[in-house]
C-alpha positions as CSV (number, residue, x, y, z in Angstrom):
1,M,21.5,35.1,49.9
2,V,23.1,32.9,53.0
3,S,20.6,32.8,55.8
4,S,21.9,33.6,59.4
5,D,20.9,29.8,60.0
6,Q,23.1,28.7,57.1
7,R,25.8,30.8,58.0
8,R,26.0,29.1,61.5
9,R,25.6,25.5,60.2
10,Q,28.9,26.3,57.9
11,L,30.6,27.5,60.7
12,A,29.8,24.8,62.9
13,R,30.7,22.3,59.9
14,E,34.2,24.0,59.5
15,K,35.1,24.2,63.1
16,F,34.2,20.5,63.1
17,E,36.2,19.9,60.0
18,R,39.5,21.7,61.7
19,Q,39.0,19.4,64.8
20,Q,39.0,16.4,62.4
21,Q,42.0,17.7,60.9
22,R,43.8,18.0,64.3
23,R,42.4,14.4,65.2
24,E,43.7,12.9,62.3
25,Q,47.3,14.4,63.0
26,A,47.0,12.7,66.5
27,R,45.7,9.4,65.2
28,K,48.8,9.2,62.8
29,K,51.4,9.8,65.7
30,A,49.3,7.0,67.5
31,K,49.5,4.5,65.1
32,V,53.3,4.8,64.4
33,R,53.8,4.7,68.2
34,N,51.5,1.7,68.4
35,S,53.0,-0.2,65.4
36,V,56.5,0.2,67.5
37,I,54.9,-1.2,70.4
38,A,53.1,-3.9,68.8
39,A,56.5,-4.8,67.2
40,A,58.0,-5.0,70.5
41,L,55.4,-6.9,72.1
42,A,55.4,-9.5,69.3
43,V,59.0,-10.4,70.0
44,V,58.3,-10.9,73.8
45,L,55.2,-13.0,72.9
46,A,56.3,-14.9,70.0
47,G,54.2,-17.7,69.6
48,G,51.4,-16.3,72.0
49,G,48.9,-15.2,69.7
50,A,47.7,-12.1,67.9
51,V,49.1,-8.9,69.2
52,Y,47.1,-5.5,69.3
53,A,48.6,-2.3,69.1
54,L,46.5,-0.9,71.8
55,G,43.5,-1.0,69.5
56,L,44.1,2.5,68.5
57,T,43.6,1.9,64.8
58,G,41.3,3.6,62.2
59,E,38.1,5.7,63.1
60,D,36.6,3.5,65.6
61,K,39.6,4.3,68.1
62,K,41.0,6.9,70.2
63,D,44.1,8.5,70.9
64,D,44.4,9.3,74.6
65,A,45.7,12.5,73.9
66,A,43.4,13.5,71.4
67,P,39.6,14.5,71.7
68,L,37.0,11.7,71.1
69,D,35.9,11.7,67.4
70,P,32.3,12.6,66.9
71,P,30.8,9.2,66.4
72,P,27.9,9.9,64.0
73,S,30.1,9.8,61.1
74,A,29.4,7.4,57.9
75,S,31.2,6.8,54.7
76,P,30.2,9.0,51.8
77,S,27.6,7.2,49.4
78,E,28.2,6.8,46.0
79,S,24.6,7.6,45.4
80,S,24.5,5.4,43.0
81,T,20.9,4.1,43.6
82,P,17.8,6.4,43.6
83,A,16.6,7.4,46.9
84,P,12.9,5.6,47.4
85,A,9.9,7.5,46.1
86,M,7.7,9.3,48.7
87,A,5.4,6.5,49.7
88,I,4.6,7.2,53.3
89,D,1.5,9.8,54.8
90,K,3.5,12.7,55.7
91,K,1.0,13.8,58.5
92,A,1.2,10.6,60.1
93,K,3.2,9.0,63.1
94,Y,5.4,6.2,62.5
95,S,7.2,3.7,64.7
96,F,10.9,2.2,64.1
97,Q,10.8,-1.1,65.7
98,L,14.1,-2.7,66.3
99,K,14.0,-6.5,67.6
100,T,17.6,-7.1,68.8
101,D,19.3,-9.8,71.1
102,Q,19.8,-7.2,73.7
103,G,15.9,-6.2,74.0
104,D,13.5,-4.5,71.7
105,I,14.1,-0.7,70.7
106,A,10.9,1.5,69.9
107,I,11.4,4.6,68.0
108,A,9.0,7.3,67.7
109,M,8.8,9.1,64.3
110,D,6.9,12.2,63.2
111,A,6.8,11.9,59.3
112,A,5.6,15.7,59.2
113,K,9.2,17.0,60.7
114,T,11.2,14.3,58.8
115,P,9.5,12.9,55.7
116,H,12.4,12.0,53.5
117,T,14.1,10.4,56.6
118,V,10.8,8.5,57.6
119,N,10.3,7.1,54.1
120,S,13.8,6.0,53.7
121,F,13.7,4.0,56.8
122,K,10.4,2.5,56.0
123,S,11.8,1.6,52.7
124,L,14.6,-0.1,53.8
125,A,13.0,-1.9,57.0
126,D,10.2,-3.2,54.3
127,K,13.2,-4.9,52.2
128,G,14.9,-6.4,55.3
129,Y,17.8,-4.1,54.9
130,F,18.5,-4.0,58.5
131,D,17.9,-7.5,59.6
132,G,20.7,-9.4,61.0
133,T,23.0,-6.3,61.0
134,K,25.1,-5.3,64.0
135,C,25.1,-2.2,66.0
136,H,29.0,-1.3,65.0
137,R,30.4,1.5,67.2
138,L,29.6,2.3,70.8
139,T,31.2,5.7,72.6
140,T,31.4,6.3,76.3
141,Q,33.4,9.4,77.0
142,N,32.3,12.9,75.8
143,I,29.7,11.4,73.3
144,F,27.4,8.9,74.3
145,V,25.8,6.8,71.6
146,L,25.2,3.6,70.0
147,Q,25.5,3.6,66.2
148,C,23.8,1.2,63.9
149,G,22.4,0.7,60.4
150,D,25.3,-0.5,58.3
151,P,25.0,-3.8,57.0
152,K,28.6,-4.2,56.5
153,G,29.2,-3.9,60.1
154,D,32.3,-1.5,60.1
155,G,30.9,2.1,59.7
156,T,31.5,2.3,55.6
157,G,28.1,0.6,54.7
158,G,25.2,2.4,53.1
159,P,22.3,2.1,50.9
160,G,23.7,3.6,47.9
161,Y,21.7,6.8,48.0
162,T,21.6,9.9,50.1
163,I,18.7,12.0,51.9
164,P,18.4,15.5,52.7
165,D,19.1,17.0,56.3
166,E,15.7,17.8,57.9
167,N,14.6,19.0,61.4
168,L,17.9,20.5,62.2
169,D,16.5,23.5,64.2
170,A,14.5,21.0,66.4
171,L,17.0,21.2,69.4
172,G,17.5,25.0,69.3
173,K,20.2,27.1,68.1
174,A,23.9,26.2,68.6
175,G,25.7,27.6,71.5
176,A,29.1,29.6,71.6
177,D,30.6,26.2,71.0
178,G,28.9,25.4,68.0
179,T,26.9,22.8,69.5
180,V,23.5,21.9,70.9
181,T,22.3,19.0,73.3
182,F,21.0,15.9,72.0
183,P,19.0,14.8,74.8
184,A,19.3,10.8,76.2
185,G,16.7,9.0,73.9
186,T,17.1,10.7,70.8
187,V,17.9,9.0,67.7
188,A,19.6,10.8,64.9
189,M,20.9,10.4,61.3
190,A,25.0,9.8,61.2
191,N,26.6,11.9,58.1
192,T,29.8,12.6,56.6
193,S,29.8,15.8,58.1
194,Q,29.0,17.2,54.7
195,P,25.2,18.7,54.2
196,D,22.4,16.1,52.7
197,S,24.8,12.8,53.4
198,G,22.6,10.6,55.2
199,G,22.1,7.3,54.1
200,S,21.2,4.3,56.6
201,Q,23.3,4.8,59.6
202,F,21.7,6.4,62.6
203,F,22.9,6.8,66.5
204,L,20.8,6.2,69.7
205,V,21.6,8.6,72.4
206,Y,21.8,7.1,75.6
207,K,23.4,10.2,77.8
208,D,22.6,13.8,76.9
209,T,25.7,14.5,74.2
210,K,26.4,17.9,72.7
211,L,27.0,17.9,68.8
212,P,26.8,20.3,66.1
213,P,23.4,20.6,64.8
214,T,24.2,19.1,61.7
215,Y,22.7,15.6,62.4
216,T,18.8,15.1,61.6
217,P,17.2,14.2,64.9
218,F,14.4,11.9,63.7
219,G,13.1,10.1,66.6
220,T,12.7,9.6,70.1
221,M,13.0,6.0,72.2
222,D,10.6,5.2,74.9
223,A,12.1,4.5,78.3
224,K,12.2,0.9,78.1
225,S,14.0,1.1,74.7
226,L,16.6,3.7,76.4
227,K,17.3,1.4,79.2
228,A,18.3,-1.5,76.7
229,V,20.8,1.0,75.2
230,Q,21.9,1.9,78.4
231,D,22.7,-1.6,79.4
232,V,24.7,-2.2,76.4
233,A,26.7,1.0,77.3
234,K,27.1,0.0,80.8
235,A,28.9,-3.1,79.6
236,G,31.6,-0.7,77.9
237,V,33.6,-1.1,74.6
238,E,35.4,-3.9,73.4
239,G,38.9,-3.7,74.3
240,G,38.5,-1.6,77.2
241,G,38.6,1.8,75.0
242,A,36.1,4.5,74.8
243,D,35.2,4.1,71.4
244,G,34.8,1.1,69.4
245,P,32.2,-2.0,68.8
246,P,30.2,-2.6,72.2
247,K,31.6,-5.5,74.1
248,K,28.0,-6.5,74.7
249,A,27.1,-7.1,70.7
250,V,24.1,-6.0,69.7
251,T,22.4,-7.5,66.2
252,I,19.3,-6.2,64.9
253,E,17.4,-9.3,64.4
254,K,14.1,-7.7,62.7
255,A,13.4,-3.8,61.8
256,T,9.8,-2.7,61.0
257,V,8.4,0.7,60.4
258,P,4.3,0.2,61.1
259,K,2.3,3.4,60.9
260,V,0.6,4.3,64.5
């Protein structure tokens, strides 16, 4: 029998998928329009270098007429690699520490609440998986997050396995709009909008954000770390939009997950 919480999450996902379909239609219209504009500009500015079609291409961009896409999305993992065996102390606290070129970010994690997530991040960090990777996506309208954890740097990468959703009720029950508030400082898993589809991508919330309760909240930034992310957000998105690579590029130089 499906529980009321499972049914609620299912309804939230269905609503999200309907929104995605409408946004995809809007993006296709925008792409056609921008192709025409780009062609016209190319004629006028022949020889003047590359011409960008207003930057409205792919999942990382926004049509001004369409709602902003929820950013915590990741391409489906092929799950060709087994998830790492449980090797952490499930009763312990850990810290996901990111040394970046824009300041250090420390994320407190409680293994008792998200054991699979903490175990996966420690396994990946111990192998140097995150070292040298860029935070590929910043959103500055409606949804306020910086997304990281993709070794490809374009939102399509992952470790080759998925981990189960955890701690989904930590932020309370969804309201009438199917969302809960992810407070500033929260760190959560990105996914494909399908259950149990998290991989390595995660997002750092720098301002209170409403999202469906389908993203595993696994950590919290301290005040100094939150300020570092907010400083990146203040610089805006590359190209001046509301959704795309951060103008102030962020590279994770080293990631570690020590027990605290």
